[in-house]
N, C-alpha and C positions, 0 to 999 in steps of 0.2 A: 495518535496519528490523525492527521486530517489531510485530505487531498482531493484532487480532481483529475479526471482523465479527459483528454480532448481527442477528437477524431482526426488528428493530423497524421501524416505519414513520415516516419513511424509514429504510432500513437505515443502520446506523452502523458505521463502522470507526474504531478508535482505533489510530493508528500512532505509534511512538516511534522517532526516528532517533538513532543513536549511532555513534561511531567504530567502525571494524572492517571486516572483509571482508564485503561485502554478498552474496557469491555464495550461492545457495541460499535467499535470502530472497524471500518472495512474499506477495502478497495475492490472495485469490480473491473475485471479484465476480459478481453476476448481471447479464446483459445487459438493457438496457431499463429498469432500475430506478434511480431517483435514490438515490445513496449519499452520506451525510455522512461526510467523512473528517476526524477530529480529529487534528491534527498537532502534536507537541511534540518536545522533545529532552531527553536526559539529561545532556549535557555542554556543547557549544558551539552556536552558531547554524549550522544546516544549512539547505538549501533542498530542499523536497520537490517533485519535478517529474516528471510523466508526459507527455512531449511530445505524444503523439497523443491524449491524453484531457483534459488540463487544464493550466491555467497554473501557474506556479511560486508556491509559498507558503512562507514561512519557518517553520522548526522552531526555536522559541526555548525555552531551558530555563526551566521554571517558568511557561510560558504556553501555552495551547491555542489554536491557530488552526483555523478551520473552512473546509473546502473541499468544495463540493458538485459531484459529477461523475456523469455518466451515460454508460456505455459501451453504445452501441447495437449494436455488432458484436462477436460472440464472437471471442476470439483471445487472443494473448499480447502484452502491451505492456510495453516497458522503461521503468522509472523510474530516477531517479538523484538524487543530491545535486548541486545546481547552484550551490553556494556553497563556495568554497575554505574548508575547515575544518581543515586541518592534515594531519598524517600519516594516511595511509589514505584520503584523499579520493577518489583515482582508483578505489578498489575499492568505493565506496559506490553500488552498483547493485542493483536488485531487479526482479522481474517482477510484473506484475498480470495474472492469468489471469481472463478473462471467459468465463463459461459461459452458454449459453442459459438463460433464467429457469426454464424447465420442468425443466431438468436440474441446477439449482444445488444443491438439497438432496442429491442423490445424489453430485454431484462433491465436495462438502466432507466427505462421510462416508467417502470412500475415502482410505486412507493413501497418502502419497507414497512416493518411493523410500527415504526415511529411516525410514519407518514412522509418521510424524507425520500426524495428521488435521488438515486445514485448519480454521481457526476463523473 
């Protein structure tokens, strides 16, 4: 999964699922804020699912699906591809990190362990 969040109202994240090892992939969201997640795929049909936050939605090549979620409790939530999509499917996991809204801007400005700044 790769993606970015922009500070529009409502906040909008665009996430693209593709085959590969999902370790180290994450999205960062503010708590208590409605976020639109645009989900698509670059290769085959995947399923975007964050069990504790939202229902499953398909990631389809050439098509954008919209999922609206609101995480009210800060924390780390695990997401995964819930559609068997071929080799590498079992490794298609990612984290959604939810920060208190007041700390969100500061949290995304800090580099992670790899030196990347969340978007």
